[in-house]
N, C-alpha and C positions, 0 to 999 in steps of 0.2 A: 189051417193052411195059411201061411203068410201071404203068398201070392202065387198065381199060376204063371209059370214061364211058358210063353208061347212057343210052339214047336218050330216055327220058322221065323227067322228075323230077316227083315229087308236088308240089313247091313251085313249079314253073314258072309257074302262072297268076298268082302274086302279083306285083304291079308295085311296091308300096311296100316299100322295103328294111327299114324299121323293123318293119312288120307281118310281113314274111317272117322276120326274125330272131326275133321273139317267137313266131311259129308253130313254127319249127323247134325251138326250145328245148322247147316244150310236147310236140312229137312225140318228140324224142329222149330227154328226161330219163328216162322210165321204163325205157329199154332199155340205159342205159349200163353198169349193173352186170352185166347179162347179157352184153353185149359183152366186158367186161373178163374175165369168167369163162371165156368160150369162148376168148378170145385167150390166156389164161394156160395153159389145158390143151391147146389145139389139138385138142379132141375134144368134140363136142357132147354125146355120151352121158355122158362123164365129168363135164363141166361141169354138166349137168342133175342128175346124182346129187349133186354137191357142193353145189349151190345149192338142192336139194330142190324142183325144179320139173319138170313133165313135159317130156320131150325134145321132143315136138311143139310145146309152147309156146315153148321156147327156139329151135327151128329157125325157127318162124314169126316170132319177134321179130327174129332176125338178118336174115331176108329183108326184113321191113318196114323195118328200119334202113337196109339198103342201098338200098331203094327210095326212102326219104325223103331220103337223101343224094344219090342218083343216082350212087353210086360203089360198085364192088366192094371190100369190105373183106377178104374171105376167098377163097382158092383152095381148092376142094373136092377131096379125094383120098379117095374112098370114105367111110369113117366119120371120117376125120381131116380137119382143115382147117389151113391156114397163112395167116398174114397177108400181104396184098398190101402193097406199099410205102405205098399210101394208108392201109391198115389200121394199119400201124406208126405212121404219123404221127398218125392219129386216136387210137390207144391212148395215146400219150404225154400228150396233153391230157386224155383221159378219166381216166387214173389220177391226174393232178394234180387234176382237178375232184372226183373221188370222195374223194381224201385231204382236200381242203378241206372237203367236206361232213362227213366223219367228224370232222375237227377242230372244226367248228362245233357238231356234235351233242354232242361231248364237253364243249365249253365251256358250252353252255346247260344240260346236265345237271349240270355242276359248280356253276354259279351257283344252281341250284335245290336243291342238296343241303342237307338240314336242318342238318347239322353244319358244313359248310364253305362254304355258298353265299354269295351276294353280295347286298347291299342298296344300291341307288342312292338316296342320301339327300341332299336339298337343305335348306338352312337360310339364314337371314338372316346377313349379315356380322356383325351385332352379337352373334350367338349363337356365334360361332366360337371365341372366346378361352376361355370357361369352360363355357357350358351344354352344347354338343355334346360336347366331350371328356369331361365328367363323365357324360353320358348313355351314351356308348359304353362307357366304363370300367365303369359299373354293369351294363350289358347283357351285356358279355362275361364277367362273373363266372359266368354260367350258360351262355353260348354263346361259349366262348373262341376258336373257330376261324372264326366267321362273319366274312366280309370286307365292307368298306364302300367304295363309290365316293362320295366326298363332294364336293358342289357348293355353293359359296357364291354367292348371287346375290340380287337383289331379288325381291319377291313375284311380280310379274306374269311375270317370266322363268321362275321356278320352276313356276308354274302351266302355262305353255306347255310346260315340260319334262315335266310329268306327262302332258299331252295327247299329246305326241310319243313317249311311251314311253321317254324318257331318264331319268326319275326314277320310283322306286316310291312314295316318301313325301317330304313336305317340311314343315318348320316355318316358318310364315309369319305375318305380321300386316299388315293386318287379316285376320280369318278370312274366306275367300272364300265367296261365296254364288252358286254357279253350278250349273245343272242337271246338268252332266256330272261334277261333283266331289262328293266327300264330305268334310266338314270337321268336326272336333271341337275344341271349346275345351279347352285344357289349363291355362292359367294367365294371369295378367295381370302386367304389368311397369309400375312407376311411371316416369313421365317427369319429368325435372328441367329447370329453366331454368338453363342454363349461361352464366355471365357472366365477363368478364375479372376477374382478381384485384383490379384497381384500379377496378372499376366502382362507380357510385354505389349499387348494390344489394348489393355484395359483403359488406357487414357484416351483412346480414340472413340469417336461416335459412329463412324462409318468405316467399312472395311471391304475390300475386294476378297472374295472367298479364296482366291489363289494365294493370298497372303497367309493362309492357314495350311498350306499344302504340306508343311513339315510337321504339323501338330499330330498328336494322338487324338483320335475321336472317340467319344462315347456315343453309342447309337442304340436305337431299338433293334430288336432281333430281326433276322431275315423273315420275310413274310408280312411284316408291318408296312403299311403304306408309306409312313414317314421315312422308313429306312430306304425304300426304293427311291423316294424323292431325294434324300440326302446323297445316295450313291450317284444319281443322275446329275445333280447340281455340281458335285465335285468333279465328275468326268467332264462336264461342260466347262468347268474352271481349269481343266488341264491336268488333273491328278486323280489318283484313287486314294480314298481315305484310309489311313492306317488305323484300324479299329482296335482299341485297347480293351473296351468293355462293351457288352451288349446287355440291354435290359428290356423290360416290358412296360415301363411307365415313364412318362416325360419328367415328372418331378423327381423320380429316382435319379435320372440322368443329370438333372440340375445339381443334385446333391453330390454326385461324383465329380462334376465340374468344380463345385465349390471346394471340394477336397483336393483339387489340383491334379486330378487324374486324367484330364483331357479337356477337349472343347466339344461343343455339340451344336447342331442346327435344330432349333426348336421353335414352336409357336410361342407367342407371348404367354407368360404365366398369369394365373388368376390373381395371385398376390406376389409382389416382388420378393425375390429370394435373396437373403443376405449372402455375401461371399462370392457373388457372380456379377458380371457386367454383360449386358445384352447389346450387341452391336448391330446396326443396320447394315445389311449386305447390299452393296451397290451393283455388283456384277458377279455372276449372272443374276438375273431377276429371281429372287428367292421367295417364292410363294407356293402355297398348295391350294388347289381348288377343293372346295367342299361341296358335296352334292347329296341329294336324297335318291335312294334306289328302292325298287320294289320288284316283285316277281311279275314278269309279263304274263298277261292273261289271267291273273289271279283276281277273282272278284273281291271287291272291298265291302266290308260291312259299313253301315252309316258312320260310326265313329271314326273308322280308319279313313274313309273318304273325306270327312270333314277335316281331319288333322293333315292329310296330304294336301288338301286345298290350302290350308293355312300355311304350311311350309312353303309351298310354291309361291304364295303371296309375299314371302319374305326375301325374294330374290334381291341380292344386292345389299341387304341389311339384315342378314341372318345373325352375324356375330355382334356381341355387345360393343 
């Protein structure tokens, strides 16, 4: 006989498969470690001693486990037990599940370790070449073993990453104003009007933005913070920008400008780009604020708390 199917199953009244699966996980999960201990020792008293639980508690847990499954997992022989074929099948999966739980527990403990933990840090594409590497280099002078998961994205996507628990902190612009987020201003970055090297304004060093009202603009796509800032500055200068090309990355836009396809409002490049001239905008005041944001009420692990404190200490001198 392979195994005895119990005549009544605790779960039999459930008709919906999804509900039944959820219910059985809830019922079984607390007893899996007990089952593995009894299966390993094949002796309830010995297993109870090793796991430091009363024998009666362990015996009742095994009986309830078999009742919930509707299957005999053990054959009883006085004070000893042995696994039935069904019990051996179940044990294989239980040991795998318990090992995965242990691995996950080790991973989250390691990520929270003050010395060697991990920070999930998001930042704008334009801050990836110089600003973020310099920040992490400076931070690791005092925290040399802290690890980073780095995510480059546009502002709204990073804020959603905070809300989804995928990011601990992010550097973004504009600084968000949302009830579920905390944001702190760290610095501001000047924006320049970037024109082709042979452009009519290229011989100038300074320019009023209104002087570019008739130009075609290359901009980031809607949803990007820098696009919103560009649109707002142009409106303040008295015009709506005529957008010829939209992209996802500032250096791509510089390439389009160099090719003579338009002008752009951009932060300074990490490395000067041939074929373009970058003009100081005198009016309106063309800057973007850079801030750090995190999810309100979200508890920080020690490495995240340390990096947040470090970022806040860089107010006014965040940028290289």
